[in-house]
N, C-alpha and C positions, 0 to 999 in steps of 0.2 A: 459138724466137726466137732474133732476131739478136743476136748478141754485144756488138754498142754497145750495145744498151739496158740492158746489166746493166755499164755503165760512169760512176759517180754524173760529175753533170754538174759541171762549177765556176761558184760563181755569186759572186763577189766583191762582191758586192751590199751584202750585211748587213755584213762586218767592213767594207767602205769608208766604208758611213754610221756606224759605233761611232767609226771613227779619225776622219771627219770631227768628228763630236762631242767629240771628247776634243780637239780641236784647238781649237775654237772655246772649249769649257772653259778652255782656256787662255788663249788669247787675251783671254777676258771676264773674267779674273784678273790679268792683265798690265794691263788699259786700268781695272780699279777699284781694284787698289794695287800700283802698278810697283813702289814699293821693297820690300814685304815679296816679290812675287813675282823681282825680281830677286835679293835675298839668298838667295830658295829654291833659286833656280839656280846663284847661287855657291857654295852650301853641300853642291848635289848633286858638283858640280865637282872640290869642294876641301873636305873631311869636320870640314879641322882650321880649318874658321871656326866650326865649330856651335857653341852656347853650350856653356860649360863646366858641369860639373857643380855640383848644389849641393852644398855640405859644412858640414856642424852640427858642433857640439863643444858639450856640455853640461858646465856644472861646479855644484853638487859632487857630483852623482851620486849614490850611496846614502851614507846620514846616518842617526849616531843622537843624537836632539834631547833637552833635556828637555821634560817635559811644558809647554805653553803656551808656545813659545818661540817665536821669527818665523824663516825660511830664506828667503834670497836665492838664487833659480834663477838661473843668468846664461846665456845661448847665444848663442854667436858663429857668425854664419851668412856665408858664403862665394858670392859669386854669386848672389843674389838679395836684392828690399829689400823682397821681401814677408813682412808681420808674421807672425813665430812664435806658435804658440799652444803652450797645453801642457794636457797631458790627464790628468787626473786623476781622483780619486773626490771630492774635498771642491767648494765652490763656482771656479766659472770667475775665470781669476786673466787679466785685462789685460795683454800685455807693455809694459813700459817701454823708449824708446830710449834708449840712453845713447852715442850717436853712432856715429861711422866709426873704426876702429883705423889706423895706419900701414898696418898688412898691408892693407887692404881689407876686410875683413870687418865687416861690422856686430854692433853687440853690443846684446844685450840684456838684462831683467831683470824676472821672475816675483817679486812679495813675497806669501811664502806666510804669514798669520797664526797666530797663536792656533792653532797643532798642537796636539791634545787626541787622538790617534789618530794609528796606525799606517797608512800607505796609499804607494801604488807611486804613481810620475809616470814622464812621457817627452813630448819637447817634438817637436812637427812644425814644419817649417820647409820651403813647397813640397813638391818630390818627397823633401824627406830627413826622417828621423827617427831619433831617441836611442833607444838601449836604454832598457827599463822598468828603473827607479831605484826604491829603498825607502828611506822613511822610517821608523824604529822609533823608538822610545821608549826611554829610558833610566829603571833603577831601577824602582823595585816601586811597583804604584800604593798611593797614600796618602791618607788622608780630608785636605781642607783646613779646614771647616768641618762642626758640626752646627748645625742648628736644633730645637727640642724646642718639644711644646706639651703639657705634665703637665695634667689634667683629675682632679681629687680627687675622693677617692668621695662619696659621698654624705653619709655622717655628719660626715665634717670642713666640710664649710658654707662652702669657701674655692674662690675665683674660679680663670678656668683663669689658669695659669704659662705664660708664653712665654720664651724667652730664645735663645741664642746662645752657643756654646762651640768651643773648637780640642779638645777631646776630648768622647767619646760617654757618658762615664760621669754617670750621672742618678741623684739621689736623690728617693724621692717615698713616700707612706704605702701602706698594703698594701691593694688592692685599687683603687691610680690607673688610669687611662690614659694610657698616653703616644703621643704622635704624633712619631718622629722622621725628620728630613729630613738626609741626610750628601750634602757636596758631595765628590768626589773632583780628583785634579790629571788626568785623563783618562779619556777615553770607557770603558765598560764593558759587557763583555757580559751578564753579570748579577753579581747579588752576595748571598751569604748570609751569615749569622753565627751562632755559638751562643749561646744563653742560658745565664744561671747555670744549674747542673742538668743540662746536654748539651743539653736542647731546643734545634732549628732555626729561626734567627727569617729568614723572607724578603722582600725589599723590593722593592717596584713602581718601576721606574723610572718618573720623572717627567721625563728627559729621560737624554742618553749619559752624562750625566758626575755627574746628582742622582738619589736614590732616597729611595722613603720607606719607613718602616716602623712601622705602628701596634700596639701590644701593650698588654696587659694588667700 
């Protein structure tokens, strides 16, 4: 076999075609959007002209609040006009614009109302994201109100008695059946109590803050 046959041939056709297609794409981009194309070329030669990074500052961070309180979370955003959003376990809250500060940053506010459970939140603005902050509840869980329904025993021939109170103390005839609904100042995972004599009383959740107990 001749040695010349073992030498690969140079075929510049395919690389040349790829180069021509790339140049054609650049020209088409320049014709379609000359301003953006020009800015891209200027940024390529001078990286300092590129858009500055988005900065974000969030206040107040991690806090401890009383149950039922409201909290205003404020975000300051530099180098972005995009509306930030808050990521939390509760309902979605829209950002309220508070204007532009003398330093150029945009100020936004998130109004969190009726806080009755502990949760985490963080704020996102364009490509920037704040750390995760924690909202905790102050104090111990406390009952706010009691609603009761007492059904007297048959021998008493009394109508059903209904009422509300701020304490859970009840007095009824022996053999009566009581239905008690208690509402707390915060969300609860579970609720149990001890009856006179040491027996355990378990409640059924009506909502995160209200529980119902039916007992004799």
